[in-house]
MMTF fields as JSON, N, C-alpha, C and O atoms, coordinates in Angstrom:
{
  "mmtfVersion": "1.0.0",
  "mmtfProducer": "UNKNOWN",
  "numBonds": 343,
  "numAtoms": 344,
  "numGroups": 86,
  "numChains": 1,
  "numModels": 1,
  "chainsPerModel": [1],
  "groupsPerChain": [86],
  "chainIdList": ["A"],
  "bondAtomList": [4, 2, 8, 6, 12, 10, 16, 14, 20, 18, 24, 22, 28, 26, 32, 30, 36, 34, 40, 38, 44, 42, 48, 46, 52, 50, 56, 54, 60, 58, 64, 62, 68, 66, 72, 70, 76, 74, 80, 78, 84, 82, 88, 86, 92, 90, 96, 94, 100, 98, 104, 102, 108, 106, 112, 110, 116, 114, 120, 118, 124, 122, 128, 126, 132, 130, 136, 134, 140, 138, 144, 142, 148, 146, 152, 150, 156, 154, 160, 158, 164, 162, 168, 166, 172, 170, 176, 174, 180, 178, 184, 182, 188, 186, 192, 190, 196, 194, 200, 198, 204, 202, 208, 206, 212, 210, 216, 214, 220, 218, 224, 222, 228, 226, 232, 230, 236, 234, 240, 238, 244, 242, 248, 246, 252, 250, 256, 254, 260, 258, 264, 262, 268, 266, 272, 270, 276, 274, 280, 278, 284, 282, 288, 286, 292, 290, 296, 294, 300, 298, 304, 302, 308, 306, 312, 310, 316, 314, 320, 318, 324, 322, 328, 326, 332, 330, 336, 334, 340, 338],
  "bondOrderList": [1, 1, 1, 1, 1, 1, 1, 1, 1, 1, 1, 1, 1, 1, 1, 1, 1, 1, 1, 1, 1, 1, 1, 1, 1, 1, 1, 1, 1, 1, 1, 1, 1, 1, 1, 1, 1, 1, 1, 1, 1, 1, 1, 1, 1, 1, 1, 1, 1, 1, 1, 1, 1, 1, 1, 1, 1, 1, 1, 1, 1, 1, 1, 1, 1, 1, 1, 1, 1, 1, 1, 1, 1, 1, 1, 1, 1, 1, 1, 1, 1, 1, 1, 1, 1],
  "groupList": [{"groupName": "PHE", "atomNameList": ["N", "CA", "C", "O"], "elementList": ["N", "C", "C", "O"], "formalChargeList": [0, 0, 0, 0], "bondAtomList": [1, 0, 2, 1, 3, 2], "bondOrderList": [1, 1, 2], "singleLetterCode": "F", "chemCompType": "L-PEPTIDE LINKING"}, {"groupName": "GLY", "atomNameList": ["N", "CA", "C", "O"], "elementList": ["N", "C", "C", "O"], "formalChargeList": [0, 0, 0, 0], "bondAtomList": [1, 0, 2, 1, 3, 2], "bondOrderList": [1, 1, 2], "singleLetterCode": "G", "chemCompType": "PEPTIDE LINKING"}, {"groupName": "LEU", "atomNameList": ["N", "CA", "C", "O"], "elementList": ["N", "C", "C", "O"], "formalChargeList": [0, 0, 0, 0], "bondAtomList": [1, 0, 2, 1, 3, 2], "bondOrderList": [1, 1, 2], "singleLetterCode": "L", "chemCompType": "L-PEPTIDE LINKING"}, {"groupName": "ASN", "atomNameList": ["N", "CA", "C", "O"], "elementList": ["N", "C", "C", "O"], "formalChargeList": [0, 0, 0, 0], "bondAtomList": [1, 0, 2, 1, 3, 2], "bondOrderList": [1, 1, 2], "singleLetterCode": "N", "chemCompType": "L-PEPTIDE LINKING"}, {"groupName": "LYS", "atomNameList": ["N", "CA", "C", "O"], "elementList": ["N", "C", "C", "O"], "formalChargeList": [0, 0, 0, 0], "bondAtomList": [1, 0, 2, 1, 3, 2], "bondOrderList": [1, 1, 2], "singleLetterCode": "K", "chemCompType": "L-PEPTIDE LINKING"}, {"groupName": "ILE", "atomNameList": ["N", "CA", "C", "O"], "elementList": ["N", "C", "C", "O"], "formalChargeList": [0, 0, 0, 0], "bondAtomList": [1, 0, 2, 1, 3, 2], "bondOrderList": [1, 1, 2], "singleLetterCode": "I", "chemCompType": "L-PEPTIDE LINKING"}, {"groupName": "SER", "atomNameList": ["N", "CA", "C", "O"], "elementList": ["N", "C", "C", "O"], "formalChargeList": [0, 0, 0, 0], "bondAtomList": [1, 0, 2, 1, 3, 2], "bondOrderList": [1, 1, 2], "singleLetterCode": "S", "chemCompType": "L-PEPTIDE LINKING"}, {"groupName": "HIS", "atomNameList": ["N", "CA", "C", "O"], "elementList": ["N", "C", "C", "O"], "formalChargeList": [0, 0, 0, 0], "bondAtomList": [1, 0, 2, 1, 3, 2], "bondOrderList": [1, 1, 2], "singleLetterCode": "H", "chemCompType": "L-PEPTIDE LINKING"}, {"groupName": "ALA", "atomNameList": ["N", "CA", "C", "O"], "elementList": ["N", "C", "C", "O"], "formalChargeList": [0, 0, 0, 0], "bondAtomList": [1, 0, 2, 1, 3, 2], "bondOrderList": [1, 1, 2], "singleLetterCode": "A", "chemCompType": "L-PEPTIDE LINKING"}, {"groupName": "VAL", "atomNameList": ["N", "CA", "C", "O"], "elementList": ["N", "C", "C", "O"], "formalChargeList": [0, 0, 0, 0], "bondAtomList": [1, 0, 2, 1, 3, 2], "bondOrderList": [1, 1, 2], "singleLetterCode": "V", "chemCompType": "L-PEPTIDE LINKING"}, {"groupName": "THR", "atomNameList": ["N", "CA", "C", "O"], "elementList": ["N", "C", "C", "O"], "formalChargeList": [0, 0, 0, 0], "bondAtomList": [1, 0, 2, 1, 3, 2], "bondOrderList": [1, 1, 2], "singleLetterCode": "T", "chemCompType": "L-PEPTIDE LINKING"}, {"groupName": "TYR", "atomNameList": ["N", "CA", "C", "O"], "elementList": ["N", "C", "C", "O"], "formalChargeList": [0, 0, 0, 0], "bondAtomList": [1, 0, 2, 1, 3, 2], "bondOrderList": [1, 1, 2], "singleLetterCode": "Y", "chemCompType": "L-PEPTIDE LINKING"}, {"groupName": "ARG", "atomNameList": ["N", "CA", "C", "O"], "elementList": ["N", "C", "C", "O"], "formalChargeList": [0, 0, 0, 0], "bondAtomList": [1, 0, 2, 1, 3, 2], "bondOrderList": [1, 1, 2], "singleLetterCode": "R", "chemCompType": "L-PEPTIDE LINKING"}, {"groupName": "GLU", "atomNameList": ["N", "CA", "C", "O"], "elementList": ["N", "C", "C", "O"], "formalChargeList": [0, 0, 0, 0], "bondAtomList": [1, 0, 2, 1, 3, 2], "bondOrderList": [1, 1, 2], "singleLetterCode": "E", "chemCompType": "L-PEPTIDE LINKING"}, {"groupName": "GLN", "atomNameList": ["N", "CA", "C", "O"], "elementList": ["N", "C", "C", "O"], "formalChargeList": [0, 0, 0, 0], "bondAtomList": [1, 0, 2, 1, 3, 2], "bondOrderList": [1, 1, 2], "singleLetterCode": "Q", "chemCompType": "L-PEPTIDE LINKING"}, {"groupName": "PRO", "atomNameList": ["N", "CA", "C", "O"], "elementList": ["N", "C", "C", "O"], "formalChargeList": [0, 0, 0, 0], "bondAtomList": [1, 0, 2, 1, 3, 2], "bondOrderList": [1, 1, 2], "singleLetterCode": "P", "chemCompType": "L-PEPTIDE LINKING"}, {"groupName": "ASP", "atomNameList": ["N", "CA", "C", "O"], "elementList": ["N", "C", "C", "O"], "formalChargeList": [0, 0, 0, 0], "bondAtomList": [1, 0, 2, 1, 3, 2], "bondOrderList": [1, 1, 2], "singleLetterCode": "D", "chemCompType": "L-PEPTIDE LINKING"}, {"groupName": "MET", "atomNameList": ["N", "CA", "C", "O"], "elementList": ["N", "C", "C", "O"], "formalChargeList": [0, 0, 0, 0], "bondAtomList": [1, 0, 2, 1, 3, 2], "bondOrderList": [1, 1, 2], "singleLetterCode": "M", "chemCompType": "L-PEPTIDE LINKING"}, {"groupName": "TRP", "atomNameList": ["N", "CA", "C", "O"], "elementList": ["N", "C", "C", "O"], "formalChargeList": [0, 0, 0, 0], "bondAtomList": [1, 0, 2, 1, 3, 2], "bondOrderList": [1, 1, 2], "singleLetterCode": "W", "chemCompType": "L-PEPTIDE LINKING"}],
  "groupTypeList": [0, 1, 0, 1, 1, 2, 3, 3, 4, 2, 0, 5, 2, 6, 7, 2, 8, 9, 10, 1, 11, 12, 9, 13, 4, 10, 14, 2, 0, 4, 5, 5, 0, 15, 3, 6, 10, 10, 9, 2, 14, 4, 16, 1, 13, 2, 3, 6, 0, 8, 16, 10, 9, 11, 4, 4, 11, 2, 5, 13, 3, 8, 17, 10, 13, 14, 13, 5, 4, 6, 5, 16, 4, 12, 11, 18, 13, 0, 8, 9, 15, 9, 13, 16, 1, 13],
  "groupIdList": [1, 2, 3, 4, 5, 6, 7, 8, 9, 10, 11, 12, 13, 14, 15, 16, 17, 18, 19, 20, 21, 22, 23, 24, 25, 26, 27, 28, 29, 30, 31, 32, 33, 34, 35, 36, 37, 38, 39, 40, 41, 42, 43, 44, 45, 46, 47, 48, 49, 50, 51, 52, 53, 54, 55, 56, 57, 58, 59, 60, 61, 62, 63, 64, 65, 66, 67, 68, 69, 70, 71, 72, 73, 74, 75, 76, 77, 78, 79, 80, 81, 82, 83, 84, 85, 86],
  "secStructList": [7, 7, 6, 6, 1, 2, 2, 2, 2, 6, 2, 2, 2, 2, 2, 2, 2, 6, 6, 6, 7, 7, 7, 7, 7, 7, 7, 7, 3, 3, 3, 7, 7, 1, 1, 7, 7, 5, 7, 7, 7, 6, 6, 1, 7, 7, 7, 5, 7, 7, 6, 6, 1, 2, 2, 2, 2, 2, 2, 2, 6, 7, 5, 7, 2, 2, 2, 2, 2, 6, 6, 7, 6, 4, 4, 4, 4, 4, 3, 3, 3, 7, 7, 6, 6, 7],
  "xCoordList": [199.501, 199.988, 200.673, 201.132, 200.96, 200.96, 200.761, 200.402, 201.118, 200.872, 201.442, 202.523, 200.145, 200.449, 200.602, 200.815, 200.399, 199.623, 198.871, 198.646, 198.72, 197.258, 195.629, 194.658, 196.253, 194.574, 194.219, 193.062, 195.685, 195.663, 194.463, 193.357, 195.346, 194.622, 193.525, 192.809, 193.037, 191.686, 190.892, 189.822, 190.721, 190.559, 190.021, 188.894, 190.742, 190.824, 190.087, 189.603, 189.972, 189.203, 188.005, 187.192, 187.565, 186.306, 185.857, 184.743, 186.798, 185.788, 185.879, 185.338, 186.257, 186.664, 185.241, 184.576, 185.076, 184.023, 182.63, 181.928, 182.272, 181.359, 180.77, 179.634, 181.934, 181.15, 181.243, 181.149, 181.412, 181.245, 182.041, 181.655, 183.811, 184.574, 184.687, 184.622, 184.785, 185.449, 186.417, 186.978, 187.512, 188.238, 187.893, 187.13, 188.388, 188.146, 188.284, 188.984, 188.132, 188.833, 189.195, 188.311, 190.238, 191.427, 190.137, 189.287, 189.792, 189.445, 190.202, 191.292, 189.381, 190.03, 189.336, 188.135, 189.745, 189.224, 189.783, 190.859, 189.209, 189.423, 188.885, 187.986, 190.289, 190.574, 189.832, 189.951, 188.999, 187.784, 188.189, 188.161, 188.669, 188.607, 187.511, 186.907, 187.551, 186.127, 186.174, 187.246, 185.612, 185.238, 186.4, 187.456, 186.486, 188.347, 187.755, 186.823, 188.437, 188.651, 189.496, 189.639, 190.448, 192.277, 192.002, 191.055, 192.699, 193.678, 193.875, 192.82, 194.859, 195.957, 195.958, 195.1, 196.948, 197.504, 198.736, 199.476, 198.529, 199.527, 200.731, 201.392, 201.306, 202.719, 202.72, 203.56, 201.84, 201.844, 202.045, 202.639, 201.815, 201.169, 199.524, 198.644, 199.23, 198.527, 198.321, 199.044, 197.094, 196.696, 195.168, 194.299, 194.784, 193.248, 192.807, 193.355, 191.66, 191.091, 189.861, 188.998, 189.354, 187.843, 187.463, 188.109, 185.869, 184.65, 184.039, 183.201, 184.688, 184.477, 184.893, 184.32, 186.107, 187.002, 187.338, 188.232, 186.762, 187.354, 186.76, 187.302, 185.496, 185.655, 185.92, 185.814, 186.217, 187.239, 188.378, 188.683, 189.011, 190.328, 190.285, 191.363, 189.126, 189.544, 188.935, 188.289, 188.902, 188.708, 189.996, 190.483, 190.835, 191.703, 192.657, 193.384, 192.68, 193.655, 193.337, 194.37, 192.651, 191.947, 193.194, 193.851, 192.952, 194.913, 193.723, 192.542, 194.481, 194.353, 194.494, 194.559, 194.547, 194.294, 196.07, 196.546, 196.527, 198.15, 198.895, 199.64, 198.569, 199.299, 198.88, 199.825, 197.642, 197.269, 198.128, 199.044, 198.397, 199.086, 200.548, 201.11, 201.319, 203.042, 202.94, 204.029, 201.67, 202.596, 202.355, 203.211, 201.648, 201.348, 199.3, 198.112, 200.122, 199.515, 197.978, 196.828, 198.082, 197.274, 195.75, 194.674, 196.239, 195.49, 194.139, 193.038, 194.212, 193.481, 192.275, 191.315, 192.106, 191.013, 190.166, 189.034, 190.911, 189.691, 189.586, 189.396, 189.615, 189.486, 188.099, 187.471, 187.571, 186.271, 186.252, 186.943, 185.463, 185.486, 184.83, 183.684, 185.258, 184.73, 184.375, 184.905, 182.649, 181.935, 182.128, 182.584, 181.569, 181.422, 180.583, 179.644, 181.469, 180.231, 180.653, 180.141, 181.636, 181.649, 182.793, 183.128],
  "yCoordList": [72.199, 74.394, 74.88, 75.993, 74.471, 74.842, 76.312, 77.413, 75.83, 77.315, 78.302, 78.079, 79.968, 80.905, 81.169, 82.239, 79.661, 78.869, 80.211, 81.419, 79.266, 79.461, 79.304, 79.994, 77.768, 77.928, 78.334, 78.59, 78.512, 79.782, 81.465, 81.833, 82.002, 83.005, 82.299, 82.332, 81.66, 81.983, 81.503, 81.44, 80.965, 80.735, 82.598, 82.946, 83.419, 84.23, 85.427, 86.323, 85.519, 86.164, 85.749, 86.585, 84.139, 83.652, 84.416, 84.909, 84.413, 84.635, 86.317, 86.425, 87.265, 88.258, 88.827, 89.841, 88.074, 87.832, 87.958, 88.966, 86.755, 86.756, 87.371, 87.316, 87.973, 89.02, 90.138, 90.852, 90.741, 92.02, 92.948, 94.051, 92.632, 93.365, 94.304, 93.904, 95.017, 96.509, 96.959, 96.622, 97.787, 98.428, 100.048, 100.369, 101.076, 102.177, 102.5, 101.617, 103.492, 104.442, 105.685, 106.535, 105.961, 107.755, 108.558, 108.054, 109.794, 111.027, 111.655, 111.276, 112.839, 113.175, 114.741, 114.617, 115.846, 117.381, 118.19, 117.84, 118.922, 119.942, 120.951, 120.879, 122.512, 123.526, 124.12, 123.963, 124.875, 126.031, 127.106, 127.142, 128.257, 129.249, 130.635, 131.15, 130.846, 131.651, 132.712, 133.271, 133.284, 133.97, 133.486, 133.867, 132.813, 132.577, 131.153, 130.636, 130.57, 129.892, 128.885, 127.851, 129.958, 129.088, 127.476, 127.071, 127.041, 125.702, 125.388, 125.756, 124.313, 124.331, 122.885, 122.03, 122.78, 121.232, 120.482, 120.933, 119.349, 118.578, 118.58, 117.619, 119.782, 120.182, 121.583, 122.482, 121.455, 122.658, 123.759, 124.665, 124.15, 124.989, 125.858, 125.172, 127.173, 127.782, 127.262, 126.429, 127.751, 127.75, 128.069, 127.215, 129.407, 129.842, 129.218, 129.293, 128.602, 128.141, 128.468, 128.527, 128.733, 129.167, 128.404, 127.398, 128.543, 127.94, 126.817, 126.027, 126.86, 125.438, 123.853, 122.849, 124.134, 123.311, 123.555, 122.835, 124.544, 124.964, 122.853, 122.225, 122.624, 121.882, 119.746, 118.681, 120.171, 119.328, 119.163, 118.267, 120.32, 120.271, 120.473, 120.445, 120.693, 120.47, 119.459, 119.568, 118.433, 116.537, 116.242, 115.79, 116.452, 116.163, 116.268, 115.34, 117.69, 117.947, 117.437, 117.31, 117.15, 116.266, 115.355, 114.57, 116.338, 115.508, 115.055, 115.393, 114.008, 113.831, 114.978, 116.053, 115.152, 115.557, 116.169, 117.303, 115.122, 115.286, 115.998, 116.977, 115.386, 115.996, 117.806, 118.542, 118.379, 119.731, 119.932, 120.424, 119.76, 120.382, 120.286, 121.369, 119.448, 119.438, 120.127, 120.28, 120.964, 122.043, 123.247, 123.621, 123.366, 124.157, 124.119, 123.91, 124.432, 123.911, 125.189, 124.777, 125.807, 127.33, 126.646, 126.73, 125.906, 125.551, 124.735, 124.912, 123.963, 123.301, 124.164, 123.395, 124.701, 126.022, 126.294, 126.753, 125.949, 126.084, 125.038, 124.866, 123.506, 122.215, 121.934, 122.537, 120.919, 120.457, 119.205, 118.878, 118.291, 116.927, 116.413, 116.856, 115.419, 115.265, 114.399, 113.455, 114.788, 113.002, 112.178, 112.6, 110.553, 109.663, 110.513, 111.3, 109.88, 110.115, 111.6, 111.962, 112.421, 113.678, 113.212, 113.96],
  "zCoordList": [43.556, 42.976, 44.097, 43.839, 45.351, 46.369, 46.972, 46.555, 47.986, 49.264, 48.028, 47.483, 47.481, 47.141, 45.541, 44.97, 44.905, 43.704, 42.607, 42.68, 41.781, 40.929, 42.016, 42.326, 42.29, 43.272, 44.224, 44.556, 45.105, 46.296, 45.676, 46.071, 44.682, 43.844, 43.593, 44.594, 42.714, 42.289, 43.085, 42.481, 44.504, 45.772, 46.271, 45.92, 46.906, 46.808, 45.966, 46.657, 44.764, 43.99, 44.294, 44.689, 44.158, 44.035, 45.477, 45.654, 46.331, 47.213, 47.705, 48.805, 47.342, 47.284, 46.094, 46.309, 45.113, 43.927, 44.895, 44.817, 45.884, 46.282, 47.63, 48.1, 48.084, 49.315, 49.047, 50.046, 47.995, 47.307, 47.228, 46.84, 47.706, 47.406, 46.237, 45.075, 46.428, 45.546, 45.36, 46.402, 44.537, 44.776, 44.681, 43.77, 45.538, 45.984, 45.209, 44.713, 44.227, 43.399, 43.608, 43.715, 43.685, 43.79, 43.698, 42.964, 44.337, 44.281, 43.196, 42.768, 42.724, 41.899, 41.399, 41.158, 41.247, 41.733, 40.186, 39.701, 39.732, 38.876, 39.911, 40.749, 39.335, 39.973, 38.869, 37.654, 39.597, 39.297, 39.863, 41.093, 39.111, 39.491, 39.44, 38.499, 40.396, 39.947, 39.023, 39.252, 38.124, 36.826, 36.143, 36.645, 35.221, 34.78, 34.424, 35.039, 33.318, 31.933, 31.854, 31.202, 33.4, 33.543, 34.132, 34.806, 33.83, 33.74, 34.343, 34.861, 35.958, 36.305, 35.769, 35.987, 35.112, 33.856, 34.957, 35.831, 34.473, 35.833, 35.792, 36.185, 35.255, 34.713, 35.875, 35.926, 36.498, 37.53, 36.455, 37.039, 35.033, 34.421, 34.138, 33.617, 34.459, 33.699, 32.741, 32.194, 32.311, 31.378, 30.633, 30.815, 29.708, 29.762, 28.331, 27.231, 28.734, 27.465, 26.854, 27.73, 25.609, 25.595, 25.895, 26.19, 25.987, 27.02, 26.286, 26.722, 24.853, 24.56, 24.39, 23.967, 24.906, 25.503, 26.823, 27.269, 27.712, 29.165, 30.299, 31.209, 29.467, 30.632, 30.297, 30.905, 29.229, 28.4, 29.219, 30.007, 28.839, 29.781, 31.197, 31.79, 31.913, 33.537, 33.87, 34.912, 33.32, 33.151, 33.162, 34.198, 31.949, 31.589, 32.54, 32.896, 33.081, 34.262, 35.347, 36.005, 35.783, 37.52, 37.367, 36.683, 39.001, 40.172, 41.127, 41.058, 42.244, 43.31, 44.557, 43.963, 45.559, 46.308, 46.576, 46.615, 46.685, 47.031, 45.454, 45.496, 44.325, 43.396, 43.25, 42.967, 43.425, 44.01, 44.618, 43.959, 45.925, 47.15, 46.362, 46.528, 45.615, 45.443, 44.541, 43.989, 43.806, 42.436, 44.188, 44.99, 44.173, 45.81, 46.569, 46.323, 47.365, 48.295, 47.755, 47.908, 47.505, 47.016, 46.761, 47.353, 45.539, 44.712, 45.485, 44.963, 46.559, 47.126, 47.45, 47.503, 47.554, 48.033, 46.383, 46.235, 45.536, 44.126, 43.924, 42.72, 44.865, 44.041, 44.336, 45.206, 43.53, 43.449, 43.043, 42.078, 43.706, 43.595, 42.274, 42.195, 40.927, 39.835, 40.208, 40.794, 39.67, 39.745, 38.449, 37.387, 38.811, 38.29, 37.019, 36.899, 36.276, 34.68, 34.009, 32.95, 34.726, 33.838, 32.788, 31.868]
}
């Protein structure tokens, strides 16, 4: 197949698997405002939800640090890391 062909790609993939290479996940953050059920949505809008669906919308609207700061840097102080399994 030559350089860059299928054999080379398979060799690289097998090498990465053997050496334990992992792709690091991008850290996501949820925005938690004190004493509030308001959620900062990905479109930059603020929306208030009933307690029963609040946590679901927090996770659905989790964003990266850059996404949060691109909406408004002041929201960053309310950022809380999303844990695996949430």
